[in-house]
N, CA, C and O atoms as a DFTB+ gen file, in Angstrom:
780 C
 N C O
     1  1      65.962      68.646      28.731
     2  2      67.143      69.224      29.345
     3  2      66.727      70.357      30.278
     4  3      65.795      71.109      29.992
     5  1      67.430      70.461      31.385
     6  2      67.149      71.483      32.377
     7  2      67.820      72.807      32.007
     8  3      68.872      72.828      31.367
     9  1      67.188      73.918      32.425
    10  2      67.810      75.234      32.374
    11  2      68.027      75.684      33.810
    12  3      67.092      75.698      34.611
    13  1      69.249      76.048      34.130
    14  2      69.568      76.595      35.445
    15  2      69.771      78.090      35.267
    16  3      70.650      78.522      34.521
    17  1      68.954      78.875      35.956
    18  2      68.996      80.325      35.847
    19  2      69.643      80.869      37.111
    20  3      69.080      80.763      38.201
    21  1      70.831      81.455      36.960
    22  2      71.545      82.036      38.096
    23  2      73.034      81.829      37.986
    24  3      73.497      80.783      37.532
    25  1      73.778      82.824      38.401
    26  2      75.238      82.747      38.318
    27  2      75.766      81.760      39.349
    28  3      75.147      81.537      40.390
    29  1      76.909      81.179      39.047
    30  2      77.492      80.215      39.975
    31  2      77.990      80.877      41.252
    32  3      78.286      80.190      42.230
    33  1      78.085      82.214      41.255
    34  2      78.492      82.947      42.455
    35  2      77.301      83.188      43.369
    36  3      77.283      84.155      44.131
    37  1      76.317      82.321      43.297
    38  2      75.109      82.424      44.121
    39  2      74.754      81.015      44.585
    40  3      75.528      80.076      44.399
    41  1      73.576      80.878      45.190
    42  2      73.131      79.549      45.601
    43  2      72.879      78.635      44.388
    44  3      72.686      77.431      44.559
    45  1      72.878      79.184      43.185
    46  2      72.768      78.345      41.985
    47  2      73.926      77.355      41.905
    48  3      73.806      76.299      41.283
    49  1      75.050      77.700      42.536
    50  2      76.200      76.797      42.527
    51  2      75.820      75.421      43.051
    52  3      76.291      74.408      42.534
    53  1      74.974      75.376      44.070
    54  2      74.548      74.100      44.655
    55  2      73.833      73.234      43.622
    56  3      74.067      72.029      43.535
    57  1      72.970      73.857      42.853
    58  2      72.198      73.138      41.830
    59  2      73.128      72.652      40.728
    60  3      73.027      71.510      40.281
    61  1      74.024      73.516      40.294
    62  2      74.982      73.147      39.243
    63  2      75.856      71.987      39.708
    64  3      76.104      71.052      38.948
    65  1      76.314      72.044      40.933
    66  2      77.148      70.978      41.488
    67  2      76.383      69.660      41.489
    68  3      76.924      68.636      41.071
    69  1      75.139      69.668      41.951
    70  2      74.358      68.431      41.978
    71  2      74.141      67.886      40.567
    72  3      74.271      66.682      40.345
    73  1      73.816      68.748      39.622
    74  2      73.636      68.292      38.241
    75  2      74.916      67.651      37.713
    76  3      74.861      66.649      37.001
    77  1      76.054      68.218      38.054
    78  2      77.330      67.628      37.651
    79  2      77.552      66.282      38.340
    80  3      78.048      65.345      37.715
    81  1      77.196      66.176      39.603
    82  2      77.333      64.896      40.326
    83  2      76.481      63.810      39.680
    84  3      76.936      62.681      39.494
    85  1      75.252      64.158      39.342
    86  2      74.346      63.168      38.744
    87  2      74.753      62.860      37.303
    88  3      74.501      61.763      36.803
    89  1      75.383      63.832      36.637
    90  2      75.814      63.637      35.252
    91  2      74.731      63.977      34.241
    92  3      74.628      63.345      33.189
    93  1      73.926      64.979      34.569
    94  2      72.825      65.367      33.695
    95  2      73.218      66.532      32.795
    96  3      74.035      67.372      33.173
    97  1      72.637      66.575      31.615
    98  2      72.833      67.712      30.724
    99  2      71.944      68.863      31.167
   100  3      70.824      68.657      31.634
   101  1      72.457      70.074      31.015
   102  2      71.683      71.250      31.378
   103  2      72.246      72.454      30.630
   104  3      73.386      72.451      30.166
   105  1      71.404      73.483      30.532
   106  2      71.837      74.786      30.022
   107  2      72.000      75.694      31.228
   108  3      71.173      75.690      32.140
   109  1      73.065      76.464      31.224
   110  2      73.300      77.372      32.341
   111  2      73.193      78.808      31.860
   112  3      73.955      79.240      30.996
   113  1      72.250      79.543      32.419
   114  2      72.107      80.971      32.148
   115  2      72.708      81.712      33.333
   116  3      72.046      81.889      34.356
   117  1      73.946      82.141      33.203
   118  2      74.699      82.752      34.299
   119  2      74.272      84.207      34.474
   120  3      74.970      85.128      34.050
   121  1      73.118      84.396      35.106
   122  2      72.559      85.745      35.252
   123  2      72.493      86.130      36.726
   124  3      72.521      85.277      37.613
   125  1      72.404      87.423      36.962
   126  2      72.327      87.984      38.312
   127  2      70.877      88.071      38.779
   128  3      69.950      88.024      37.970
   129  1      70.691      88.201      40.102
   130  2      69.335      88.438      40.608
   131  2      68.773      89.717      39.993
   132  3      69.498      90.691      39.787
   133  1      67.491      89.700      39.706
   134  2      66.824      90.881      39.162
   135  2      67.033      91.102      37.676
   136  3      66.487      92.050      37.114
   137  1      67.809      90.251      37.032
   138  2      68.005      90.368      35.587
   139  2      66.704      90.005      34.878
   140  3      65.835      89.372      35.476
   141  1      66.557      90.395      33.617
   142  2      65.330      90.022      32.895
   143  2      65.093      88.510      32.876
   144  3      63.952      88.060      32.987
   145  1      66.164      87.730      32.737
   146  2      66.008      86.265      32.716
   147  2      65.559      85.747      34.079
   148  3      64.722      84.848      34.162
   149  1      66.121      86.318      35.147
   150  2      65.718      85.896      36.491
   151  2      64.269      86.286      36.763
   152  3      63.514      85.500      37.335
   153  1      63.877      87.486      36.360
   154  2      62.497      87.930      36.555
   155  2      61.511      87.112      35.731
   156  3      60.379      86.895      36.162
   157  1      61.929      86.655      34.549
   158  2      61.051      85.819      33.724
   159  2      60.802      84.464      34.385
   160  3      59.735      83.872      34.219
   161  1      61.790      83.979      35.135
   162  2      61.654      82.678      35.797
   163  2      60.998      82.794      37.169
   164  3      60.287      81.888      37.603
   165  1      61.237      83.911      37.845
   166  2      60.762      84.075      39.208
   167  2      60.362      85.540      39.391
   168  3      61.224      86.415      39.309
   169  1      59.097      85.829      39.632
   170  2      58.653      87.225      39.741
   171  2      59.432      88.048      40.774
   172  3      59.474      89.275      40.679
   173  1      60.045      87.389      41.755
   174  2      60.843      88.117      42.743
   175  2      62.209      88.488      42.185
   176  3      62.902      89.337      42.745
   177  1      62.597      87.851      41.081
   178  2      63.913      88.087      40.517
   179  2      65.024      87.332      41.217
   180  3      66.195      87.481      40.867
   181  1      64.666      86.516      42.214
   182  2      65.683      85.764      42.960
   183  2      66.194      84.602      42.113
   184  3      65.492      84.069      41.253
   185  1      67.432      84.235      42.388
   186  2      68.036      83.080      41.751
   187  2      68.485      82.122      42.852
   188  3      68.753      82.555      43.973
   189  1      68.571      80.822      42.545
   190  2      68.403      80.210      41.233
   191  2      66.951      79.859      40.939
   192  3      66.073      79.898      41.801
   193  1      66.752      79.515      39.677
   194  2      65.512      78.895      39.234
   195  2      65.914      77.750      38.316
   196  3      66.976      77.778      37.695
   197  1      65.068      76.762      38.241
   198  2      65.295      75.617      37.360
   199  2      64.077      75.471      36.471
   200  3      62.948      75.398      36.956
   201  1      64.306      75.430      35.184
   202  2      63.228      75.194      34.236
   203  2      63.318      73.734      33.798
   204  3      64.346      73.287      33.290
   205  1      62.228      73.003      34.001
   206  2      62.107      71.607      33.574
   207  2      60.864      71.539      32.699
   208  3      59.751      71.364      33.195
   209  1      61.065      71.679      31.389
   210  2      59.928      71.758      30.484
   211  2      59.158      73.035      30.768
   212  3      59.724      74.127      30.732
   213  1      57.865      72.900      31.050
   214  2      57.031      74.067      31.348
   215  2      57.075      74.466      32.824
   216  3      56.614      75.543      33.200
   217  1      57.630      73.590      33.647
   218  2      57.677      73.855      35.087
   219  2      58.912      74.682      35.426
   220  3      60.001      74.448      34.903
   221  1      58.716      75.650      36.312
   222  2      59.830      76.444      36.828
   223  2      59.833      76.281      38.343
   224  3      58.825      76.517      39.009
   225  1      60.974      75.876      38.872
   226  2      61.131      75.679      40.309
   227  2      62.107      76.708      40.844
   228  3      63.054      77.092      40.158
   229  1      61.877      77.154      42.067
   230  2      62.758      78.117      42.707
   231  2      63.222      77.564      44.053
   232  3      62.670      76.588      44.561
   233  1      64.234      78.198      44.616
   234  2      64.871      77.846      45.876
   235  2      65.851      76.700      45.656
   236  3      65.464      75.611      45.233
   237  1      67.113      76.956      45.946
   238  2      68.163      75.976      45.655
   239  2      67.921      74.636      46.329
   240  3      68.123      73.595      45.705
   241  1      67.500      74.634      47.572
   242  2      67.312      73.371      48.284
   243  2      66.108      72.603      47.734
   244  3      66.158      71.380      47.603
   245  1      65.038      73.313      47.415
   246  2      63.884      72.643      46.802
   247  2      64.266      72.052      45.451
   248  3      63.838      70.949      45.111
   249  1      65.063      72.772      44.687
   250  2      65.503      72.271      43.379
   251  2      66.381      71.037      43.560
   252  3      66.206      70.041      42.858
   253  1      67.322      71.099      44.496
   254  2      68.190      69.934      44.721
   255  2      67.388      68.716      45.178
   256  3      67.635      67.596      44.731
   257  1      66.435      68.945      46.065
   258  2      65.613      67.829      46.542
   259  2      64.813      67.229      45.389
   260  3      64.717      66.009      45.264
   261  1      64.249      68.075      44.562
   262  2      63.497      67.616      43.387
   263  2      64.387      66.781      42.469
   264  3      64.001      65.685      42.065
   265  1      65.564      67.284      42.141
   266  2      66.461      66.560      41.228
   267  2      66.930      65.235      41.835
   268  3      66.979      64.211      41.155
   269  1      67.269      65.272      43.113
   270  2      67.736      64.053      43.769
   271  2      66.631      63.007      43.808
   272  3      66.878      61.833      43.534
   273  1      65.414      63.425      44.147
   274  2      64.290      62.481      44.173
   275  2      63.971      61.966      42.773
   276  3      63.760      60.769      42.578
   277  1      63.939      62.865      41.815
   278  2      63.564      62.487      40.454
   279  2      64.545      61.489      39.857
   280  3      64.148      60.573      39.137
   281  1      65.825      61.669      40.158
   282  2      66.856      60.821      39.555
   283  2      67.386      59.757      40.512
   284  3      68.266      58.978      40.145
   285  1      66.861      59.718      41.727
   286  2      67.207      58.656      42.676
   287  2      68.668      58.627      43.075
   288  3      69.245      57.556      43.265
   289  1      69.270      59.804      43.203
   290  2      70.677      59.877      43.594
   291  2      70.868      60.992      44.616
   292  3      70.144      61.988      44.618
   293  1      71.864      60.802      45.489
   294  2      72.228      61.792      46.494
   295  2      71.084      62.106      47.449
   296  3      70.931      63.229      47.931
   297  1      70.293      61.079      47.702
   298  2      69.180      61.202      48.638
   299  2      68.801      59.823      49.147
   300  3      69.147      58.805      48.549
   301  1      68.095      59.809      50.247
   302  2      67.486      58.581      50.749
   303  2      66.033      58.564      50.303
   304  3      65.450      59.613      50.031
   305  1      65.459      57.393      50.229
   306  2      64.081      57.252      49.753
   307  2      63.096      57.938      50.694
   308  3      63.205      57.810      51.913
   309  1      62.128      58.673      50.122
   310  2      61.086      59.284      50.954
   311  2      60.382      58.226      51.808
   312  3      60.180      57.093      51.372
   313  1      60.021      58.608      53.004
   314  2      59.304      57.693      53.892
   315  2      60.209      56.806      54.717
   316  3      59.715      55.959      55.462
   317  1      61.533      56.970      54.611
   318  2      62.459      56.175      55.407
   319  2      63.019      57.017      56.547
   320  3      63.007      58.247      56.490
   321  1      63.505      56.342      57.576
   322  2      64.132      57.041      58.694
   323  2      65.374      57.786      58.200
   324  3      65.647      58.905      58.636
   325  1      66.121      57.160      57.290
   326  2      67.317      57.827      56.754
   327  2      66.946      59.129      56.056
   328  3      67.678      60.113      56.153
   329  1      65.815      59.143      55.354
   330  2      65.383      60.369      54.677
   331  2      64.946      61.418      55.699
   332  3      65.227      62.604      55.526
   333  1      64.276      60.999      56.741
   334  2      63.876      61.942      57.783
   335  2      65.113      62.584      58.411
   336  3      65.122      63.781      58.696
   337  1      66.155      61.782      58.623
   338  2      67.402      62.333      59.178
   339  2      68.078      63.263      58.176
   340  3      68.626      64.297      58.557
   341  1      68.039      62.899      56.903
   342  2      68.580      63.768      55.849
   343  2      67.840      65.105      55.838
   344  3      68.466      66.164      55.778
   345  1      66.519      65.056      55.895
   346  2      65.717      66.281      55.897
   347  2      66.005      67.123      57.144
   348  3      66.060      68.351      57.070
   349  1      66.191      66.449      58.298
   350  2      66.504      67.175      59.529
   351  2      67.844      67.897      59.395
   352  3      67.971      69.053      59.799
   353  1      68.839      67.220      58.831
   354  2      70.144      67.850      58.611
   355  2      70.023      69.026      57.647
   356  3      70.607      70.087      57.867
   357  1      69.264      68.824      56.585
   358  2      69.075      69.886      55.595
   359  2      68.460      71.117      56.245
   360  3      68.926      72.235      56.026
   361  1      67.423      70.919      57.036
   362  2      66.761      72.054      57.693
   363  2      67.661      72.680      58.757
   364  3      67.657      73.898      58.935
   365  1      68.425      71.858      59.460
   366  2      69.365      72.392      60.445
   367  2      70.389      73.298      59.763
   368  3      70.672      74.391      60.253
   369  1      70.942      72.852      58.643
   370  2      71.931      73.659      57.910
   371  2      71.289      74.943      57.390
   372  3      71.884      76.017      57.477
   373  1      70.083      74.832      56.854
   374  2      69.395      76.027      56.357
   375  2      69.116      77.017      57.483
   376  3      69.364      78.214      57.336
   377  1      68.606      76.524      58.601
   378  2      68.234      77.397      59.709
   379  2      69.452      77.996      60.406
   380  3      69.499      79.199      60.659
   381  1      70.436      77.153      60.716
   382  2      71.510      77.551      61.612
   383  2      72.764      78.062      60.905
   384  3      73.541      78.809      61.500
   385  1      72.974      77.676      59.656
   386  2      74.190      78.082      58.947
   387  2      73.834      79.033      57.801
   388  3      74.265      80.187      57.798
   389  1      73.060      78.560      56.840
   390  2      72.686      79.368      55.686
   391  2      71.959      80.645      56.116
   392  3      72.263      81.732      55.625
   393  1      71.007      80.510      57.028
   394  2      70.244      81.670      57.477
   395  2      71.119      82.711      58.160
   396  3      70.905      83.913      58.000
   397  1      72.095      82.249      58.916
   398  2      73.022      83.155      59.595
   399  2      73.881      83.889      58.574
   400  3      74.067      85.102      58.668
   401  1      74.403      83.148      57.594
   402  2      75.234      83.760      56.549
   403  2      74.424      84.742      55.711
   404  3      74.915      85.811      55.348
   405  1      73.181      84.373      55.405
   406  2      72.351      85.245      54.575
   407  2      72.000      86.538      55.315
   408  3      71.968      87.614      54.717
   409  1      71.738      86.425      56.613
   410  2      71.447      87.631      57.386
   411  2      72.653      88.564      57.389
   412  3      72.502      89.779      57.264
   413  1      73.845      87.997      57.532
   414  2      75.064      88.824      57.486
   415  2      75.213      89.478      56.117
   416  3      75.571      90.653      56.028
   417  1      74.944      88.730      55.054
   418  2      75.048      89.291      53.704
   419  2      74.046      90.420      53.514
   420  3      74.368      91.441      52.906
   421  1      72.847      90.247      54.024
   422  2      71.822      91.278      53.888
   423  2      72.277      92.579      54.558
   424  3      72.035      93.672      54.047
   425  1      72.939      92.440      55.707
   426  2      73.381      93.633      56.430
   427  2      74.739      94.138      55.949
   428  3      75.249      95.134      56.461
   429  1      75.329      93.452      54.962
   430  2      76.598      93.892      54.379
   431  2      76.390      94.613      53.054
   432  3      76.975      95.667      52.807
   433  1      75.526      94.015      52.182
   434  2      75.396      94.611      50.845
   435  2      74.026      94.441      50.194
   436  3      73.762      95.079      49.175
   437  1      73.155      93.615      50.738
   438  2      71.877      93.347      50.082
   439  2      70.845      94.430      50.387
   440  3      70.236      94.986      49.474
   441  1      70.653      94.723      51.653
   442  2      69.650      95.712      52.052
   443  2      70.091      97.115      51.644
   444  3      71.287      97.380      51.519
   445  1      69.131      98.013      51.435
   446  2      69.514      99.413      51.236
   447  2      70.329      99.880      52.448
   448  3      70.065      99.469      53.578
   449  1      71.289     100.711      52.209
   450  2      72.240     101.102      53.247
   451  2      71.563     101.607      54.522
   452  3      72.029     101.329      55.627
   453  1      70.470     102.344      54.369
   454  2      69.819     102.904      55.561
   455  2      69.141     101.834      56.431
   456  3      68.748     102.115      57.563
   457  1      69.004     100.614      55.908
   458  2      68.378      99.532      56.673
   459  2      69.382      98.507      57.191
   460  3      68.997      97.546      57.857
   461  1      70.648      98.701      56.896
   462  2      71.683      97.774      57.361
   463  2      72.059      98.072      58.813
   464  3      72.106      99.223      59.247
   465  1      72.326      96.981      59.546
   466  2      72.803      97.103      60.926
   467  2      74.110      96.313      61.005
   468  3      74.101      95.146      61.397
   469  1      75.221      96.930      60.641
   470  2      76.497      96.208      60.595
   471  2      76.870      95.531      61.917
   472  3      77.519      94.485      61.909
   473  1      76.473      96.105      63.035
   474  2      76.839      95.544      64.340
   475  2      76.273      94.148      64.558
   476  3      76.791      93.402      65.389
   477  1      75.232      93.779      63.838
   478  2      74.619      92.460      64.028
   479  2      75.556      91.339      63.572
   480  3      75.402      90.194      63.998
   481  1      76.509      91.655      62.723
   482  2      77.381      90.617      62.162
   483  2      78.223      89.919      63.224
   484  3      78.515      88.730      63.092
   485  1      78.617      90.637      64.274
   486  2      79.425      89.986      65.318
   487  2      78.626      88.901      66.042
   488  3      79.163      87.832      66.336
   489  1      77.359      89.163      66.328
   490  2      76.545      88.135      66.988
   491  2      76.274      86.975      66.035
   492  3      76.172      85.827      66.469
   493  1      76.158      87.264      64.753
   494  2      75.950      86.193      63.767
   495  2      77.179      85.297      63.679
   496  3      77.052      84.080      63.540
   497  1      78.358      85.886      63.757
   498  2      79.589      85.080      63.735
   499  2      79.666      84.177      64.953
   500  3      80.088      83.026      64.848
   501  1      79.260      84.692      66.111
   502  2      79.225      83.881      67.322
   503  2      78.250      82.714      67.150
   504  3      78.557      81.570      67.488
   505  1      77.072      83.035      66.617
   506  2      76.050      82.002      66.411
   507  2      76.532      80.946      65.423
   508  3      76.355      79.749      65.651
   509  1      77.136      81.387      64.334
   510  2      77.674      80.458      63.332
   511  2      78.695      79.512      63.961
   512  3      78.635      78.301      63.746
   513  1      79.619      80.053      64.726
   514  2      80.671      79.240      65.336
   515  2      80.066      78.172      66.247
   516  3      80.507      77.023      66.231
   517  1      79.073      78.538      67.032
   518  2      78.388      77.588      67.921
   519  2      77.673      76.502      67.103
   520  3      77.715      75.322      67.449
   521  1      77.018      76.921      66.015
   522  2      76.236      75.977      65.227
   523  2      77.113      75.011      64.425
   524  3      76.780      73.831      64.319
   525  1      78.222      75.486      63.862
   526  2      79.086      74.560      63.113
   527  2      79.757      73.577      64.054
   528  3      80.054      72.451      63.653
   529  1      80.004      73.974      65.298
   530  2      80.601      73.044      66.264
   531  2      79.672      71.850      66.489
   532  3      80.136      70.717      66.611
   533  1      78.360      72.102      66.545
   534  2      77.397      70.988      66.704
   535  2      77.390      70.088      65.477
   536  3      77.295      68.868      65.602
   537  1      77.492      70.682      64.292
   538  2      77.530      69.865      63.083
   539  2      78.814      69.039      63.027
   540  3      78.793      67.893      62.579
   541  1      79.917      69.606      63.474
   542  2      81.178      68.861      63.497
   543  2      81.060      67.632      64.391
   544  3      81.549      66.556      64.048
   545  1      80.409      67.799      65.535
   546  2      80.212      66.667      66.449
   547  2      79.360      65.574      65.813
   548  3      79.562      64.391      66.089
   549  1      78.412      65.959      64.967
   550  2      77.491      64.995      64.351
   551  2      78.102      64.289      63.141
   552  3      77.577      63.268      62.697
   553  1      79.204      64.819      62.602
   554  2      79.823      64.240      61.408
   555  2      80.467      62.911      61.778
   556  3      81.452      62.876      62.516
   557  1      79.904      61.810      61.259
   558  2      80.344      60.476      61.670
   559  2      81.154      59.723      60.624
   560  3      81.830      58.751      60.961
   561  1      81.104      60.138      59.392
   562  2      81.824      59.417      58.349
   563  2      82.381      60.401      57.366
   564  3      82.522      61.584      57.676
   565  1      82.696      59.938      56.198
   566  2      83.160      60.926      55.239
   567  2      82.067      61.958      54.938
   568  3      82.365      63.103      54.599
   569  1      80.788      61.542      55.063
   570  2      79.662      62.434      54.784
   571  2      78.814      62.588      56.044
   572  3      79.036      61.893      57.036
   573  1      77.851      63.491      56.003
   574  2      77.014      63.750      57.170
   575  2      76.266      62.507      57.645
   576  3      76.021      62.334      58.839
   577  1      75.908      61.644      56.693
   578  2      75.198      60.418      57.068
   579  2      76.070      59.200      56.817
   580  3      75.611      58.193      56.277
   581  1      77.315      59.300      57.209
   582  2      78.212      58.160      57.089
   583  2      78.777      58.016      55.693
   584  3      79.479      58.901      55.204
   585  1      78.469      56.901      55.054
   586  2      79.040      56.591      53.740
   587  2      78.228      57.146      52.580
   588  3      78.673      57.080      51.434
   589  1      77.047      57.693      52.852
   590  2      76.160      58.146      51.774
   591  2      76.161      59.660      51.658
   592  3      75.782      60.363      52.595
   593  1      76.590      60.162      50.497
   594  2      76.544      61.591      50.235
   595  2      75.137      61.961      49.795
   596  3      74.534      61.286      48.960
   597  1      74.617      63.057      50.377
   598  2      73.269      63.519      50.039
   599  2      73.313      65.015      49.705
   600  3      74.361      65.656      49.785
   601  1      72.167      65.541      49.337
   602  2      72.070      66.979      49.057
   603  2      72.478      67.805      50.273
   604  3      72.944      68.934      50.116
   605  1      72.312      67.268      51.480
   606  2      72.718      67.997      52.689
   607  2      74.216      68.258      52.685
   608  3      74.665      69.291      53.184
   609  1      74.985      67.347      52.136
   610  2      76.438      67.534      52.072
   611  2      76.809      68.666      51.121
   612  3      77.696      69.464      51.424
   613  1      76.144      68.741      49.985
   614  2      76.403      69.842      49.049
   615  2      76.032      71.163      49.713
   616  3      76.762      72.148      49.599
   617  1      74.912      71.181      50.395
   618  2      74.453      72.386      51.080
   619  2      75.465      72.834      52.128
   620  3      75.823      74.012      52.170
   621  1      75.935      71.916      52.978
   622  2      76.875      72.275      54.032
   623  2      78.209      72.716      53.449
   624  3      78.770      73.719      53.889
   625  1      78.726      71.986      52.468
   626  2      80.021      72.352      51.879
   627  2      79.948      73.741      51.259
   628  3      80.878      74.536      51.400
   629  1      78.851      74.036      50.577
   630  2      78.696      75.360      49.979
   631  2      78.647      76.441      51.062
   632  3      79.259      77.498      50.912
   633  1      77.930      76.182      52.138
   634  2      77.856      77.156      53.229
   635  2      79.219      77.367      53.885
   636  3      79.574      78.498      54.216
   637  1      79.980      76.301      54.075
   638  2      81.309      76.442      54.673
   639  2      82.219      77.282      53.775
   640  3      82.990      78.113      54.257
   641  1      82.119      77.055      52.470
   642  2      82.900      77.846      51.516
   643  2      82.483      79.312      51.596
   644  3      83.334      80.201      51.639
   645  1      81.191      79.563      51.615
   646  2      80.626      80.904      51.709
   647  2      81.100      81.591      52.992
   648  3      81.485      82.760      52.968
   649  1      81.071      80.865      54.107
   650  2      81.483      81.428      55.389
   651  2      82.943      81.868      55.354
   652  3      83.291      82.924      55.882
   653  1      83.785      81.062      54.738
   654  2      85.190      81.423      54.629
   655  2      85.391      82.708      53.844
   656  3      86.186      83.565      54.230
   657  1      84.664      82.834      52.741
   658  2      84.778      84.049      51.917
   659  2      84.212      85.274      52.620
   660  3      84.627      86.400      52.347
   661  1      83.257      85.051      53.534
   662  2      82.609      86.165      54.234
   663  2      83.318      86.543      55.534
   664  3      82.858      87.428      56.256
   665  1      84.431      85.878      55.833
   666  2      85.189      86.218      57.027
   667  2      84.597      85.696      58.319
   668  3      84.821      86.279      59.380
   669  1      83.848      84.609      58.250
   670  2      83.284      84.002      59.452
   671  2      84.350      83.144      60.131
   672  3      85.353      82.803      59.504
   673  1      84.149      82.788      61.411
   674  2      85.163      82.014      62.137
   675  2      85.481      80.682      61.458
   676  3      84.645      80.099      60.768
   677  1      86.687      80.230      61.669
   678  2      87.127      78.944      61.140
   679  2      86.229      77.836      61.685
   680  3      85.855      77.850      62.858
   681  1      85.891      76.887      60.836
   682  2      84.968      75.819      61.225
   683  2      85.641      74.689      61.992
   684  3      84.957      73.781      62.465
   685  1      86.951      74.721      62.125
   686  2      87.668      73.674      62.850
   687  2      88.178      72.594      61.918
   688  3      87.707      72.443      60.791
   689  1      89.141      71.854      62.410
   690  2      89.851      70.872      61.578
   691  2      88.925      69.840      60.935
   692  3      89.058      69.542      59.748
   693  1      88.010      69.308      61.694
   694  2      87.128      68.251      61.181
   695  2      86.298      68.750      59.996
   696  3      86.237      68.088      58.960
   697  1      85.664      69.910      60.145
   698  2      84.847      70.432      59.047
   699  2      85.704      71.019      57.930
   700  3      85.287      71.013      56.772
   701  1      86.887      71.524      58.253
   702  2      87.783      71.990      57.196
   703  2      88.235      70.827      56.313
   704  3      88.303      70.959      55.091
   705  1      88.543      69.692      56.937
   706  2      88.922      68.498      56.160
   707  2      87.745      68.016      55.311
   708  3      87.911      67.641      54.150
   709  1      86.564      68.034      55.908
   710  2      85.343      67.642      55.195
   711  2      85.119      68.559      53.994
   712  3      84.839      68.085      52.893
   713  1      85.240      69.875      54.205
   714  2      85.031      70.823      53.121
   715  2      86.070      70.605      52.019
   716  3      85.725      70.633      50.838
   717  1      87.312      70.394      52.380
   718  2      88.362      70.166      51.375
   719  2      88.051      68.927      50.556
   720  3      88.225      68.931      49.337
   721  1      87.596      67.871      51.204
   722  2      87.231      66.633      50.504
   723  2      86.068      66.881      49.553
   724  3      86.077      66.406      48.417
   725  1      85.073      67.621      50.013
   726  2      83.904      67.895      49.175
   727  2      84.273      68.779      47.984
   728  3      83.863      68.500      46.857
   729  1      85.043      69.844      48.224
   730  2      85.370      70.781      47.152
   731  2      86.341      70.185      46.144
   732  3      86.474      70.696      45.033
   733  1      87.016      69.110      46.522
   734  2      87.933      68.446      45.592
   735  2      87.208      67.477      44.658
   736  3      87.818      66.951      43.727
   737  1      85.939      67.238      44.887
   738  2      85.190      66.311      44.030
   739  2      85.171      66.856      42.597
   740  3      84.973      68.054      42.394
   741  1      85.375      65.990      41.612
   742  2      85.397      66.451      40.216
   743  2      84.140      67.213      39.806
   744  3      84.231      68.184      39.054
   745  1      82.979      66.794      40.282
   746  2      81.730      67.495      39.926
   747  2      81.738      68.915      40.476
   748  3      81.285      69.837      39.799
   749  1      82.241      69.106      41.684
   750  2      82.324      70.439      42.268
   751  2      83.306      71.288      41.445
   752  3      83.050      72.461      41.173
   753  1      84.406      70.690      41.064
   754  2      85.406      71.425      40.269
   755  2      84.833      71.846      38.908
   756  3      85.111      72.943      38.423
   757  1      84.033      70.963      38.299
   758  2      83.411      71.334      37.022
   759  2      82.426      72.488      37.188
   760  3      82.383      73.404      36.367
   761  1      81.632      72.430      38.265
   762  2      80.681      73.517      38.516
   763  2      81.420      74.827      38.800
   764  3      80.992      75.893      38.360
   765  1      82.519      74.741      39.531
   766  2      83.290      75.948      39.868
   767  2      83.942      76.567      38.644
   768  3      84.255      77.757      38.657
   769  1      84.157      75.793      37.586
   770  2      84.802      76.293      36.374
   771  2      83.815      76.941      35.403
   772  3      84.224      77.482      34.376
   773  1      82.523      76.892      35.720
   774  2      81.516      77.494      34.834
   775  2      81.650      79.004      34.842
   776  3      82.167      79.585      35.797
   777  1      81.171      79.653      33.750
   778  2      81.264      81.122      33.711
   779  2      80.395      81.774      34.794
   780  3      80.356      83.000      34.900
């Protein structure tokens, strides 16, 4: 059984959601970054971490990719063109959406106050709006890759939810409908109900 270390109010939510989608049993340690449990799993104290037996994995996207590959769900097979496109989407979302949101969070409450530059948030909002517009154009089916839901979809839906809570620009009707469809999934609802 897996142990997921990290509160659902963090990127651990992505891992919890995927585990619920796959239907796997897991223990959830709803802890904050820097807690003793987080530090025991990851010397940086960052969350999430996943314990699989003696192995401890960090980084939400790496954990999701590992779980999807290991269980053969919510991913395309390695070495296929579909997987290369999935990986490209995943990296695009990480670089252009997640990274923008994380930089804004760092300058809002993560960094020590003397190192924050609040004015940077306006340019980040502009960048986010431009980047989500490109993703909206690429959305061809119910999911990013048509009929197949992958870890990239969980990543994007989580980022869109995060952006809304952080006061970022509206993602537009197409991505709002996509996000509503994703967040209505029973597995997402189960993960959202965790402590």
